C-alpha positions as CSV (number, residue, x, y, z in Angstrom):
1,M,23.9,74.3,18.2
2,P,23.5,77.8,19.8
3,A,25.8,78.9,22.6
4,S,24.2,78.3,26.0
5,K,24.7,79.9,29.3
6,D,25.4,78.3,32.7
7,K,23.7,79.4,36.0
8,S,26.2,82.2,36.5
9,G,25.4,83.6,33.0
10,S,28.7,82.6,31.4
11,L,28.6,81.2,27.9
12,N,29.0,77.5,27.4
13,L,30.5,77.0,24.0
14,T,30.8,73.6,22.3
15,S,34.2,72.2,21.5
16,R,33.9,73.2,17.9
17,Q,32.7,76.7,18.7
18,Q,35.7,77.1,21.0
19,Q,38.0,75.9,18.2
20,V,36.5,78.3,15.7
21,L,36.8,81.2,18.2
22,W,40.4,80.3,18.9
23,A,41.3,80.1,15.2
24,T,39.5,83.4,14.4
25,V,41.4,85.2,17.1
26,R,44.7,83.7,16.1
27,H,44.2,84.6,12.5
28,Y,43.3,88.2,13.3
29,I,46.2,88.6,15.7
30,S,48.6,87.4,12.9
31,T,47.1,89.3,10.0
32,A,45.0,92.2,11.2
33,E,42.5,91.1,8.6
34,P,38.9,89.7,9.0
35,V,38.6,86.0,8.2
36,G,35.9,83.9,6.6
37,S,35.0,80.2,7.1
38,K,36.7,79.0,3.9
39,A,40.0,80.6,5.0
40,L,39.8,79.1,8.4
41,V,39.2,75.6,7.0
42,E,42.3,75.9,4.8
43,E,44.5,77.6,7.4
44,Y,43.7,75.4,10.4
45,D,42.8,72.1,8.7
46,F,39.4,71.7,10.2
47,S,38.1,68.3,9.3
48,V,34.6,69.7,8.4
49,S,33.1,71.7,5.7
50,S,33.3,75.5,5.4
51,A,29.5,75.5,5.8
52,T,29.9,73.9,9.3
53,I,32.5,76.5,10.2
54,R,30.3,79.3,8.9
55,N,27.4,78.1,11.1
56,A,29.7,78.1,14.1
57,M,30.9,81.6,13.3
58,G,27.3,82.7,13.0
59,V,26.6,81.4,16.5
60,L,29.7,83.2,17.9
61,E,28.6,86.4,16.2
62,R,25.1,86.2,17.7
63,A,26.7,85.6,21.1
64,G,28.6,88.8,20.7
65,L,32.0,87.2,20.4
66,L,32.7,87.9,16.8
67,Y,31.5,90.7,14.5
68,Q,31.8,91.9,10.9
69,P,33.6,95.3,10.6
70,H,32.0,95.6,7.1
71,T,29.0,94.0,5.5
72,S,31.0,92.0,3.0
73,A,33.9,91.3,5.2
74,G,34.8,88.2,7.3
75,R,34.6,88.3,11.0
76,I,37.0,89.6,13.8
77,P,36.9,89.1,17.6
78,S,35.0,91.5,19.9
79,D,36.3,92.4,23.3
80,S,34.1,89.7,24.7
81,G,35.6,87.2,22.2
82,Y,39.1,88.2,23.4
83,R,38.0,87.8,27.0
84,I,37.0,84.2,26.5
85,Y,40.1,83.5,24.5
86,V,42.3,84.8,27.3
87,D,40.3,83.2,30.1
88,K,39.7,79.8,28.6
89,L,41.4,79.1,25.3
90,I,45.1,79.9,25.7
91,Q,47.8,78.0,27.4
92,P,50.7,79.5,29.4
93,S,53.7,80.1,27.1
94,G,56.2,78.3,29.4
95,G,59.0,78.1,26.9
96,F,58.8,81.8,26.0
97,A,58.6,82.7,29.7
98,L,61.8,80.9,30.3
99,Q,63.5,82.8,27.4
100,V,62.3,86.1,28.9
101,E,63.7,85.2,32.3
102,Q,67.0,84.2,30.9
103,L,67.2,87.4,28.8
104,L,66.4,89.6,31.8
105,S,69.0,87.8,34.0
106,Q,71.7,88.1,31.3
107,N,71.1,91.8,30.6
108,L,69.9,93.2,33.9
109,R,72.4,92.4,36.6
110,R,71.8,94.5,39.7
111,E,75.5,95.0,40.3
112,D,75.9,96.6,36.9
113,W,73.0,99.1,37.2
114,G,71.4,101.4,39.8
115,F,67.8,100.1,40.3
116,D,66.2,103.1,38.5
117,H,68.5,102.5,35.5
118,L,67.7,98.8,35.7
119,L,64.0,99.5,35.5
120,Q,64.4,101.7,32.4
121,R,66.5,99.0,30.8
122,A,63.8,96.4,31.8
123,A,61.1,98.5,30.2
124,Q,63.1,98.6,26.9
125,I,63.5,94.8,26.9
126,L,59.8,94.3,27.7
127,A,58.7,96.6,24.9
128,T,61.0,94.7,22.4
129,L,59.8,91.2,23.4
130,S,56.1,92.0,23.6
131,G,55.7,94.5,20.8
132,C,53.7,96.6,23.2
133,I,54.3,99.8,25.2
134,A,56.1,98.7,28.4
135,L,55.1,100.4,31.7
136,I,57.0,100.1,35.0
137,T,56.2,102.1,38.1
138,V,59.2,103.2,40.1
139,P,59.0,101.5,43.5
140,Q,57.7,103.1,46.7
141,T,60.5,104.4,49.0
142,C,58.3,105.6,51.9
143,L,55.8,103.2,53.4
144,V,52.9,104.1,55.7
145,Y,52.0,101.6,58.5
146,L,48.6,101.0,60.2
147,R,48.6,101.9,63.9
148,H,44.9,101.4,64.6
149,L,41.6,100.8,63.0
150,Q,38.2,101.4,64.6
151,L,34.6,100.8,63.5
152,V,31.9,103.1,65.0
153,S,28.2,103.0,64.5
154,L,26.6,106.3,63.4
155,N,23.0,105.0,63.2
156,H,21.1,101.9,62.2
157,R,22.3,102.1,58.7
158,Q,25.8,103.5,58.7
159,V,29.2,102.8,60.2
160,M,32.4,104.9,60.2
161,L,35.7,103.3,59.5
162,I,38.6,105.2,61.1
163,I,42.2,104.4,60.1
164,V,45.2,105.8,62.1
165,T,48.7,105.5,60.6
166,D,52.0,105.2,62.4
167,A,52.5,109.0,61.9
168,Y,49.1,109.5,63.6
169,A,47.5,110.7,60.4
170,T,43.8,109.8,60.4
171,Q,41.5,108.8,57.6
172,S,37.8,108.1,57.9
173,V,35.0,106.9,55.6
174,V,31.3,106.2,56.1
175,L,30.1,102.8,55.0
176,D,26.5,101.6,54.6
177,L,25.4,98.5,56.4
178,P,23.4,95.9,54.4
179,K,19.7,96.7,54.4
180,A,17.8,94.8,57.0
181,S,14.1,94.1,57.2
182,E,12.1,95.7,60.1
183,E,12.0,92.4,61.9
184,E,15.9,92.1,61.5
185,A,16.7,95.8,62.1
186,Y,20.1,96.3,63.8
187,D,19.9,96.8,67.5
188,L,22.3,99.7,68.2
189,D,23.7,98.2,71.5
190,Q,24.3,94.9,69.8
191,L,25.8,96.6,66.8
192,E,28.3,98.5,69.0
193,R,29.3,95.3,70.7
194,D,29.7,93.5,67.3
195,L,31.7,96.4,65.8
196,Q,34.1,96.4,68.8
197,I,34.7,92.7,68.5
198,L,35.2,93.1,64.7
199,S,37.6,96.1,65.3
200,N,39.7,94.0,67.7
201,F,39.8,91.1,65.2
202,L,40.9,93.4,62.4
203,N,43.5,95.2,64.5
204,S,45.0,91.8,65.5
205,K,45.4,91.0,61.8
206,L,46.5,94.4,60.5
207,R,48.3,96.4,63.2
208,G,51.9,97.1,62.2
209,R,51.5,96.2,58.6
210,S,52.3,98.7,55.9
211,L,49.2,99.9,54.0
212,N,50.7,98.4,50.8
213,E,50.5,95.0,52.5
214,L,46.8,95.0,53.3
215,A,45.8,93.8,49.8
216,A,47.8,90.6,50.4
217,V,46.3,89.8,53.9
218,D,44.5,86.4,54.1
219,W,40.9,87.2,54.8
220,S,39.6,83.6,54.5
221,G,38.5,83.4,58.2
222,L,36.5,86.5,58.3
223,D,33.2,85.3,56.8
224,R,33.1,82.3,59.1
225,E,33.9,84.5,62.2
226,F,31.3,87.2,61.4
227,G,28.8,85.5,59.1
228,S,26.0,88.1,59.7
229,Y,28.3,90.9,58.5
230,T,29.5,89.2,55.3
231,D,28.3,91.9,52.9
232,F,29.5,94.7,55.1
233,L,32.9,93.0,55.4
234,R,33.2,92.8,51.7
235,L,32.5,96.5,51.4
236,L,34.9,97.3,54.2
237,L,37.7,95.3,52.6
238,V,37.1,96.9,49.2
239,E,37.3,100.3,50.8
240,L,40.5,99.3,52.7
241,N,42.1,98.1,49.5
242,R,41.1,101.3,47.6
243,R,42.6,103.5,50.3
244,T,45.8,101.5,50.8
245,R,47.0,101.2,47.3
246,P,50.6,102.5,46.8
247,L,50.9,106.3,46.2
248,P,51.6,107.3,42.6
249,T,55.2,107.4,41.5
250,Q,56.8,107.9,38.1
251,I,55.9,105.4,35.4
252,L,58.8,104.5,33.1
253,I,57.6,104.0,29.5
254,S,59.2,102.4,26.5
255,G,58.1,101.2,23.1
256,I,55.7,103.9,22.0
257,S,57.0,104.3,18.5
258,E,56.7,100.6,17.6
259,V,53.1,100.2,18.8
260,L,51.9,103.4,17.1
261,R,52.8,101.8,13.8
262,Q,50.1,99.2,14.2
263,P,47.1,99.6,11.9
264,E,44.8,100.2,15.0
265,F,46.5,103.5,15.5
266,S,46.3,104.9,12.0
267,E,44.2,107.9,13.1
268,L,46.2,110.9,14.3
269,Q,43.5,111.8,16.9
270,Q,43.7,108.4,18.5
271,V,47.5,108.6,18.7
272,Q,47.4,112.0,20.3
273,T,45.0,110.9,23.0
274,I,47.1,107.9,23.9
275,L,50.3,110.0,24.0
276,H,48.6,112.6,26.1
277,L,47.5,110.0,28.6
278,L,51.0,108.4,28.8
279,E,52.8,111.7,29.0
280,E,50.5,114.1,30.8
281,E,48.0,112.1,32.7
282,Q,49.9,109.2,34.3
283,E,47.9,109.7,37.5
284,Q,44.9,108.3,35.7
285,L,46.7,105.3,34.3
286,W,48.6,104.5,37.6
287,P,45.7,103.0,39.6
288,L,44.8,100.6,36.8
289,M,48.2,99.0,37.1
290,F,47.4,97.9,40.6
291,E,43.8,96.7,40.0
292,P,43.4,93.5,42.0
293,T,41.7,91.2,39.4
294,P,44.1,88.3,39.2
295,L,44.0,85.9,36.2
296,E,44.8,82.9,38.4
297,D,42.9,80.0,36.8
298,A,45.0,79.8,33.6
299,F,48.3,81.0,34.9
300,G,48.5,80.6,38.6
301,K,49.8,84.0,39.3
302,R,48.4,87.5,39.8
303,V,48.1,89.0,36.3
304,T,45.5,91.6,35.5
305,V,44.2,91.7,31.9
306,R,41.9,94.6,30.9
307,I,40.6,94.3,27.4
308,G,39.2,97.1,25.3
309,S,36.0,98.5,26.8
310,E,36.9,97.0,30.2
311,N,39.3,99.9,30.5
312,P,37.6,102.9,32.2
313,L,39.8,105.5,30.4
314,E,38.4,106.3,26.9
315,P,41.9,106.6,25.2
316,M,42.6,103.0,26.2
317,Q,39.3,101.4,25.0
318,S,40.9,100.1,21.8
319,C,43.8,98.7,23.9
320,T,44.6,95.9,26.3
321,L,46.5,96.5,29.5
322,I,48.3,93.5,31.1
323,S,49.9,94.2,34.5
324,S,51.3,92.5,37.6
325,V,52.8,93.8,40.8
326,Y,56.3,93.3,42.1
327,R,57.1,93.1,45.8
328,R,59.8,93.6,48.5
329,G,59.0,90.8,50.9
330,E,55.2,90.6,51.2
331,T,54.9,94.4,50.4
332,T,53.7,95.5,47.0
333,V,56.1,98.3,45.9
334,G,55.5,98.6,42.2
335,S,53.8,97.3,39.0
336,V,54.9,96.2,35.6
337,G,52.7,96.1,32.5
338,V,52.3,96.2,28.8
339,L,49.8,98.3,26.8
340,G,49.0,97.5,23.2
341,P,46.1,97.0,20.8
342,T,43.5,94.3,21.7
343,R,44.9,92.4,18.7
344,M,48.0,91.3,20.6
345,A,49.8,87.9,21.2
346,Y,48.3,87.4,24.6
347,E,50.3,84.3,25.6
348,N,53.6,86.1,25.0
349,A,52.5,89.4,26.5
350,I,51.3,87.6,29.7
351,A,54.5,85.6,29.9
352,V,56.6,88.8,29.5
353,V,54.7,90.6,32.3
354,E,54.9,87.6,34.7
355,A,58.6,87.0,34.1
356,A,59.4,90.7,34.6
357,S,57.4,91.0,37.8
358,D,59.1,87.9,39.2
359,Y,62.6,89.2,38.2
360,L,62.0,92.6,39.8
361,S,60.7,91.0,43.0
362,D,63.7,88.6,43.1
363,T,66.1,91.5,42.5
364,L,64.6,93.6,45.3
365,N,64.7,90.7,47.7
366,S,68.2,89.4,46.9
């Protein structure tokens, strides 16, 4: 049976296709070798013939989830295959997460370390446990607070967003209104009135908050309150989020030597580009660690997983970056993550990142 798609365009795999994809990913993570149908039947005790498994692998290949690195080789997962594996086929590694939390608590007592030293030690433990490069941003020490926000119409098509901070610094950005038909063209007088009401509403929600907190604000009532501006509000909130991410600080790094021994990094040029990114161009890596794309359905917490080509930086496109923020109160002050080859033990890596972000948040708030 071929893989079908639902109304959103997502693939609908049969139970057997999911099992075969899961087994192929697990085999490749363990061995770094392509696998064929006969080996899968023997290794995972499928109660069907190798021909049936081969047919399922063919369907997954045509769907872009598996591919053959060489004509005569077995198959390995693509970035899309890993994405479905992470989103739908793995379970939280609760037991391992508990072990990580206990290990962090035993080895990282705040009273024994300054916080910067504690972060460096945490990065070393994360690298050891995950087998990946551990990345932890040093927390923000200076917060900027929102004093005022104003929306001003420029014409029928554009609105200016003006942000004033507690230090009276001003930022502005021009946003496009959703396109309207001639019959529904925005009346400037009405638009001004609507923007003033909307500005008042946003100020009531945001005034006095640190810019780092804005990403955590509950916006659930906005669409109902201002239904005709739904698309514009989404654009505005994206822009607010982009402009209010924490300012770059140092990224503490540990575990490079272990990861670079993996077969994926056998080419010197690839190693050099990754090292250059980590050592010389941290400002490019830094925003990715705060990207707000939570993996909530499977794990219930805000974990971002960027797989292979989903990473915008070319040196990282053979890698996966898993990250989560840590907070002081409701304010995001830093991020913790792991970077490794796409062929990684995702359950364990996600558990490590979650446990570390929880531990650092608890430590800052204790």
